[in-house]
C-alpha positions as CSV (number, residue, x, y, z in Angstrom):
1,M,35.9,117.2,-23.2
2,S,32.7,119.2,-23.6
3,E,32.2,122.7,-22.5
4,M,29.8,121.5,-19.8
5,E,32.4,119.1,-18.5
6,T,35.1,121.8,-18.4
7,A,32.7,124.1,-16.6
8,A,31.7,121.5,-14.1
9,G,35.3,120.6,-13.3
10,P,36.5,118.5,-10.4
11,K,34.8,119.6,-7.1
12,Q,37.2,117.6,-5.0
13,P,40.6,115.9,-5.4
14,S,40.7,113.6,-8.4
15,L,39.9,110.0,-7.8
16,G,40.5,109.2,-11.5
17,H,44.3,109.0,-11.4
18,E,44.2,106.3,-8.7
19,I,41.5,104.3,-10.4
20,V,43.3,104.4,-13.8
21,A,46.6,103.4,-12.2
22,R,45.0,100.4,-10.6
23,I,43.1,99.5,-13.7
24,N,46.4,99.2,-15.5
25,E,48.0,97.3,-12.6
26,L,45.2,94.8,-12.5
27,A,45.3,94.4,-16.3
28,A,48.9,93.2,-16.0
29,I,47.6,90.1,-14.3
30,S,46.8,88.0,-17.4
31,E,47.4,84.5,-18.8
32,T,49.6,86.1,-21.5
33,P,51.0,89.6,-21.8
34,E,49.7,89.9,-25.3
35,H,46.1,89.1,-24.7
36,L,44.3,90.0,-21.5
37,A,42.6,86.9,-20.0
38,R,41.7,86.5,-16.3
39,V,39.5,83.4,-16.0
40,F,37.7,81.9,-13.0
41,L,39.7,79.8,-10.6
42,T,43.0,80.2,-12.3
43,T,46.4,81.4,-11.0
44,E,45.5,84.9,-12.4
45,H,42.2,84.8,-10.5
46,R,44.1,84.2,-7.3
47,R,46.7,87.0,-8.0
48,A,44.0,89.5,-8.9
49,A,41.9,88.6,-5.8
50,D,44.9,89.0,-3.5
51,L,45.6,92.4,-5.0
52,I,42.1,93.7,-4.7
53,L,41.9,92.4,-1.1
54,S,45.0,94.5,-0.3
55,W,43.4,97.6,-1.9
56,M,40.2,97.0,0.1
57,R,42.2,96.8,3.4
58,E,44.2,99.9,2.5
59,A,40.8,101.7,2.1
60,G,39.8,100.8,5.7
61,M,37.7,97.8,4.9
62,S,37.7,94.3,6.4
63,A,38.0,92.0,3.5
64,H,37.9,88.3,2.6
65,L,37.5,85.8,-0.2
66,D,34.2,83.9,0.0
67,A,33.4,80.3,-0.9
68,I,32.9,80.9,-4.6
69,G,35.9,83.2,-5.0
70,N,34.2,86.6,-4.7
71,V,36.3,89.4,-3.2
72,C,34.2,90.9,-0.4
73,G,35.0,94.1,1.6
74,R,33.0,95.9,4.3
75,Y,33.2,99.4,5.6
76,E,31.2,99.7,8.8
77,G,28.7,102.5,9.4
78,E,28.2,104.7,12.4
79,R,27.9,101.5,14.4
80,P,28.8,97.9,13.6
81,G,26.3,95.6,12.1
82,L,24.1,98.0,10.1
83,P,22.5,96.9,6.8
84,A,24.8,97.6,3.9
85,L,24.6,99.4,0.6
86,M,26.4,96.9,-1.7
87,L,28.6,98.2,-4.6
88,G,30.5,96.2,-7.0
89,S,31.1,94.5,-10.3
90,H,33.2,91.6,-11.6
91,Y,36.9,91.1,-12.0
92,D,37.1,88.2,-14.4
93,T,37.4,88.8,-18.2
94,V,36.7,87.3,-21.5
95,R,39.6,86.2,-23.6
96,D,41.6,88.9,-25.4
97,A,39.6,91.4,-23.2
98,G,39.6,95.1,-22.5
99,R,40.8,96.2,-19.1
100,W,37.7,98.3,-18.0
101,D,34.7,95.9,-18.2
102,G,34.0,94.9,-14.7
103,P,37.1,96.2,-12.8
104,L,36.1,99.8,-13.3
105,G,33.1,99.3,-11.0
106,V,35.1,97.4,-8.3
107,L,38.0,99.9,-8.2
108,T,35.8,103.0,-8.3
109,A,33.8,101.7,-5.3
110,I,37.1,101.0,-3.4
111,A,38.3,104.5,-4.3
112,C,35.1,106.0,-2.9
113,V,35.4,104.1,0.4
114,A,39.0,105.1,0.6
115,D,38.0,108.8,0.3
116,L,35.4,108.4,3.1
117,N,38.0,106.6,5.3
118,R,40.6,109.4,4.7
119,R,38.1,111.9,5.9
120,G,37.1,109.7,8.9
121,K,33.5,109.7,7.7
122,R,31.1,107.0,8.7
123,L,27.5,106.8,7.4
124,P,24.2,105.6,8.8
125,F,24.7,102.3,6.9
126,A,27.5,100.0,6.1
127,I,29.1,99.8,2.6
128,E,30.0,96.5,1.2
129,I,32.0,95.9,-2.1
130,A,31.7,92.7,-4.0
131,G,34.3,91.8,-6.7
132,F,32.4,89.0,-8.4
133,A,34.5,86.0,-9.3
134,D,32.8,84.9,-12.6
135,E,30.4,87.0,-14.5
136,E,31.6,86.2,-18.0
137,G,31.2,82.4,-17.8
138,V,34.3,81.8,-20.0
139,R,35.6,78.6,-18.3
140,F,32.5,76.7,-17.5
141,A,30.0,78.4,-19.8
142,S,27.8,79.3,-16.8
143,T,27.5,83.0,-16.1
144,L,26.9,85.1,-13.0
145,L,28.4,82.4,-10.7
146,G,29.7,84.9,-8.1
147,S,26.6,87.1,-7.9
148,R,24.2,84.1,-7.9
149,A,26.1,82.7,-4.9
150,I,25.6,86.0,-3.0
151,A,22.0,86.2,-4.1
152,G,21.3,82.7,-2.8
153,T,20.4,81.3,-6.3
154,F,23.5,79.4,-7.1
155,D,22.6,76.1,-8.9
156,E,24.8,73.4,-7.4
157,S,24.3,71.2,-10.5
158,V,26.8,73.4,-12.3
159,L,29.6,72.1,-10.0
160,A,29.7,69.0,-12.3
161,T,30.4,70.9,-15.5
162,R,33.8,70.6,-17.0
163,D,36.2,73.0,-18.8
164,R,38.0,72.2,-22.0
165,Q,40.7,70.3,-20.1
166,G,38.1,68.1,-18.5
167,I,38.4,69.7,-15.0
168,S,35.1,69.9,-13.1
169,M,34.1,73.1,-11.4
170,R,34.1,71.2,-8.1
171,G,37.6,70.1,-8.7
172,A,38.8,73.6,-9.7
173,L,37.3,75.1,-6.5
174,L,39.1,72.5,-4.4
175,A,42.4,73.1,-6.2
176,F,41.9,76.8,-5.7
177,G,41.5,76.2,-1.9
178,L,37.8,76.7,-1.7
179,D,35.1,74.3,-0.4
180,P,32.3,73.8,-2.9
181,D,30.1,72.4,-0.1
182,H,30.2,75.8,1.6
183,I,29.0,78.0,-1.3
184,G,25.7,78.4,0.4
185,K,27.5,80.4,3.1
186,A,28.1,83.2,0.6
187,A,24.4,83.9,0.4
188,R,23.0,87.1,1.8
189,A,19.6,87.8,3.3
190,R,17.5,90.7,1.9
191,R,17.4,92.3,5.3
192,E,21.2,92.6,5.3
193,L,21.3,94.8,2.1
194,S,19.8,98.2,1.5
195,G,20.4,98.0,-2.2
196,Y,23.0,97.0,-4.9
197,V,24.5,99.6,-7.2
198,E,27.0,98.9,-10.0
199,L,29.1,101.4,-11.9
200,H,30.1,100.0,-15.3
201,I,31.3,101.1,-18.7
202,E,28.4,101.5,-21.1
203,Q,29.8,98.9,-23.7
204,G,27.9,100.9,-26.3
205,P,28.1,104.2,-28.2
206,V,25.1,106.1,-26.9
207,L,26.7,108.3,-24.2
208,E,29.5,109.2,-26.6
209,E,27.0,110.2,-29.2
210,K,25.1,112.3,-26.6
211,G,28.4,113.9,-25.4
212,L,27.8,112.7,-21.8
213,P,30.3,111.1,-19.5
214,V,27.7,109.2,-17.4
215,G,24.2,107.9,-17.6
216,V,21.5,106.4,-15.4
217,V,20.6,102.8,-16.4
218,S,16.9,102.2,-16.7
219,A,16.9,98.4,-17.0
220,I,19.0,95.5,-18.0
221,A,17.6,93.9,-21.2
222,G,16.3,90.4,-21.3
223,A,17.6,88.1,-24.0
224,T,16.4,85.1,-25.9
225,R,18.9,83.0,-27.9
226,L,17.8,80.5,-30.5
227,A,19.6,78.0,-32.7
228,A,18.1,77.4,-36.2
229,N,18.8,74.6,-38.6
230,L,17.7,74.7,-42.2
231,T,17.9,71.5,-44.3
232,G,17.6,71.5,-48.1
233,M,19.4,69.4,-50.6
234,A,23.1,69.5,-51.4
235,G,24.0,69.3,-55.1
236,H,26.5,70.0,-57.8
237,A,27.0,73.7,-58.3
238,G,27.1,73.4,-62.0
239,T,24.4,70.9,-62.8
240,V,21.3,71.8,-60.7
241,P,19.2,74.6,-62.4
242,M,18.5,77.6,-60.2
243,P,14.7,77.0,-60.1
244,L,15.1,73.4,-58.8
245,R,17.5,74.2,-56.0
246,R,16.8,73.8,-52.3
247,D,19.8,75.9,-51.1
248,A,19.9,76.1,-47.4
249,L,22.5,78.9,-47.3
250,A,20.4,81.1,-49.6
251,G,17.5,80.5,-47.3
252,A,19.5,81.3,-44.2
253,A,20.7,84.5,-45.9
254,E,17.1,85.5,-46.5
255,C,16.2,84.7,-42.9
256,I,19.1,86.8,-41.6
257,V,18.1,89.8,-43.7
258,A,14.5,89.4,-42.4
259,I,15.7,89.4,-38.8
260,E,17.7,92.6,-39.4
261,A,14.9,94.3,-41.2
262,F,12.4,93.4,-38.4
263,C,14.6,94.7,-35.6
264,K,15.5,97.9,-37.5
265,T,11.9,98.9,-37.9
266,D,11.1,98.3,-34.2
267,E,10.5,101.5,-32.3
268,A,11.0,100.1,-28.8
269,G,14.8,99.5,-28.8
270,L,14.7,95.8,-29.8
271,V,18.1,94.5,-31.0
272,G,18.7,91.3,-32.9
273,T,22.0,89.6,-33.9
274,V,22.9,86.5,-35.9
275,G,26.4,85.9,-34.4
276,Y,27.3,82.4,-35.8
277,I,26.6,80.6,-39.1
278,T,27.9,77.3,-40.5
279,A,27.1,75.7,-43.9
280,M,27.5,72.1,-44.9
281,P,29.2,70.5,-46.7
282,G,31.2,73.7,-47.0
283,A,32.7,73.2,-50.5
284,T,33.0,75.8,-53.2
285,N,31.3,73.7,-55.9
286,V,28.5,72.2,-53.8
287,I,25.1,73.8,-53.1
288,P,24.8,73.9,-49.2
289,G,22.4,71.3,-48.0
290,K,22.3,72.2,-44.3
291,V,22.9,75.5,-42.5
292,S,22.9,76.3,-38.8
293,F,22.8,79.8,-37.4
294,T,22.1,81.5,-34.0
295,M,19.9,84.4,-33.1
296,D,20.2,86.7,-30.1
297,I,17.1,88.9,-29.5
298,R,17.1,91.5,-26.7
299,S,14.7,94.1,-25.2
300,Q,14.2,95.8,-21.9
301,S,10.6,94.6,-22.0
302,D,10.1,90.9,-21.6
303,M,6.6,91.0,-23.2
304,H,7.9,92.9,-26.2
305,R,10.9,90.6,-26.6
306,K,8.7,87.5,-26.5
307,R,6.3,88.9,-29.1
308,A,9.2,89.9,-31.3
309,V,10.7,86.4,-31.1
310,A,7.4,84.8,-32.0
311,D,7.1,87.2,-35.0
312,I,10.6,86.5,-36.1
313,V,10.1,82.7,-35.9
314,R,6.9,83.0,-38.0
315,R,8.9,84.9,-40.7
316,I,11.6,82.3,-40.7
317,E,9.0,79.5,-41.0
318,A,7.4,81.2,-44.0
319,I,10.8,81.5,-45.7
320,A,11.5,77.9,-45.1
321,R,8.1,76.8,-46.5
322,R,8.5,78.8,-49.6
323,R,12.0,77.5,-50.3
324,E,11.0,73.9,-49.4
325,L,13.5,73.7,-46.5
326,A,13.1,71.7,-43.4
327,L,13.4,73.9,-40.3
328,Q,14.2,73.3,-36.6
329,I,14.4,76.1,-34.1
330,D,15.4,75.6,-30.5
331,V,15.6,78.2,-27.6
332,T,19.0,77.8,-26.1
333,H,18.9,80.6,-23.5
334,E,16.3,82.9,-22.0
335,N,17.0,85.6,-19.4
336,R,14.4,88.0,-18.0
337,S,14.8,91.7,-18.2
338,V,15.7,93.4,-14.9
339,P,14.4,97.0,-14.3
340,C,16.4,99.2,-12.1
341,A,14.5,100.4,-9.0
342,P,12.9,103.8,-9.4
343,W,14.0,105.0,-6.0
344,L,17.6,104.1,-6.7
345,K,17.4,105.7,-10.2
346,A,16.2,108.9,-8.6
347,Q,19.1,109.1,-6.2
348,I,21.6,108.3,-8.9
349,A,20.0,111.0,-11.1
350,D,20.4,113.5,-8.2
351,A,24.1,112.6,-8.0
352,V,24.6,113.1,-11.7
353,A,22.8,116.5,-11.6
354,G,24.7,117.4,-8.4
355,E,28.0,117.0,-10.4
356,G,26.7,119.4,-13.0
357,F,25.7,117.0,-15.8
358,P,22.4,116.4,-17.6
359,V,20.5,113.3,-16.4
360,F,20.1,110.8,-19.2
361,E,18.5,107.4,-18.9
362,L,19.4,104.5,-21.1
363,P,18.9,100.7,-21.0
364,S,21.7,98.1,-20.8
365,G,21.7,95.7,-23.7
366,A,24.5,93.7,-22.1
367,G,24.0,91.4,-19.0
368,H,25.4,92.3,-15.6
369,D,25.6,90.9,-12.1
370,G,22.6,93.0,-11.2
371,M,20.5,90.4,-13.1
372,A,21.3,87.9,-10.3
373,M,21.5,90.5,-7.4
374,V,17.9,91.6,-8.0
375,D,16.8,88.4,-6.2
376,V,18.2,89.7,-3.0
377,A,18.2,93.5,-3.3
378,D,16.8,96.4,-5.4
379,I,19.4,97.4,-8.0
380,G,20.7,100.5,-9.7
381,M,23.4,101.1,-12.3
382,I,25.6,104.0,-13.4
383,F,27.1,103.9,-16.9
384,V,30.4,105.5,-17.8
385,R,31.2,106.5,-21.4
386,C,33.6,104.3,-23.2
387,R,35.5,105.3,-26.4
388,G,33.7,104.2,-29.5
389,G,31.3,102.0,-27.5
390,I,33.9,99.3,-27.9
391,S,34.0,96.5,-25.3
392,H,35.2,92.9,-24.9
393,N,38.1,94.1,-27.0
394,P,41.7,95.3,-26.3
395,A,40.6,98.7,-27.7
396,E,38.2,99.2,-24.8
397,H,39.0,102.6,-23.2
398,V,37.7,105.1,-20.7
399,E,39.2,108.6,-20.6
400,L,40.7,109.7,-17.3
401,A,38.2,112.6,-17.0
402,D,35.3,110.2,-17.4
403,A,36.7,107.7,-14.8
404,D,37.0,110.6,-12.4
405,T,33.5,111.8,-13.2
406,G,32.1,108.3,-12.6
407,A,33.8,108.2,-9.2
408,R,32.5,111.6,-8.2
409,V,29.0,110.7,-9.1
410,L,29.2,107.4,-7.2
411,L,30.8,109.1,-4.2
412,R,28.1,111.8,-4.2
413,F,25.4,109.1,-4.5
414,V,26.9,107.1,-1.5
415,E,27.3,110.1,0.8
416,N,23.6,111.1,0.2
417,F,22.2,107.6,0.0
418,R,18.8,107.2,1.7
419,P,17.7,103.6,2.2
420,Q,14.2,102.9,1.3
421,A,11.8,102.7,4.3
422,A,10.8,99.2,5.2
């Protein structure tokens, strides 16, 4: 813990112990005890939902499961029916997951409401908490399902998609006890919400490098994903002279290095990743004749990202021409960047400063439910430091002191929240 954190110290009873205990209790709900996995519309989803609902009710909230499986709680304001500040995150996981990604935001929000309720404090607005059912998209390869339902942008065509066992999403919802024909009822109107704020682990190493427990998120980066196929000529590894080869794997290697070099020299925070590569025919003594690889390019500026993608594609095309390789590139995914609302950032910054910490802004390179929620409300985000920047991994970890600091910042923000004038 830094000198500043020690000096700041808790200014109220610790919320961190309760949050960490519940993080661990929720993490015990998993497909297997060895590898944490809590996937959409499974038995583990139901058990986790029931547990979170019980915690919401203990905190003084009315709570229910909506038509897509989101856990929804409401703490009324000074009078019933006021517009709500929505807090939340997701409670599904990837496979072999860490325990903090998603649940920290849900459980911290519940702890803050419980603190208000213990003090008998009502605010001039309601507080709603959403535990989103499926942010990760593990089962049906369609992300942000829960938040899209609340934002009113759920695409009903995904109900026909099937998991690896051949079960359709529609069938899984029915088996879970939900009615897929009522998903539209989960949607909220903009007039009902004063804003959406999510507390989340950073999933990166920046806060740790800066020695800060929390940060103010400036924007959620947009992403373009592409699939590239390079085709050359397979041949015998011992008989084709080097100058006569059309080696698709060597060409792909040059492309990958070019992508890395391009992104490393970018001064606007662009990141690029080649996450998957396969070579055919895949034999030790055969020159690869065909290679496929993926690209993931992200930036908090859509214009910058699109220009960068175009530049990267031009470089790959030049490499393919020089090496006499046929090239096909397809865009497989494109998601816009989502800026956090300046007025919410300012109030979050006030809460950070009020707890005695420097205000530091940083973008989110990972996607979050706010990317869907922005269609129905202005969004803001608070990042909490995670050890080593590790996420989507069993080694994912948040220190107790940082969990408590995140909770104190969120509680201060909520108690001083001022809705934007209409």
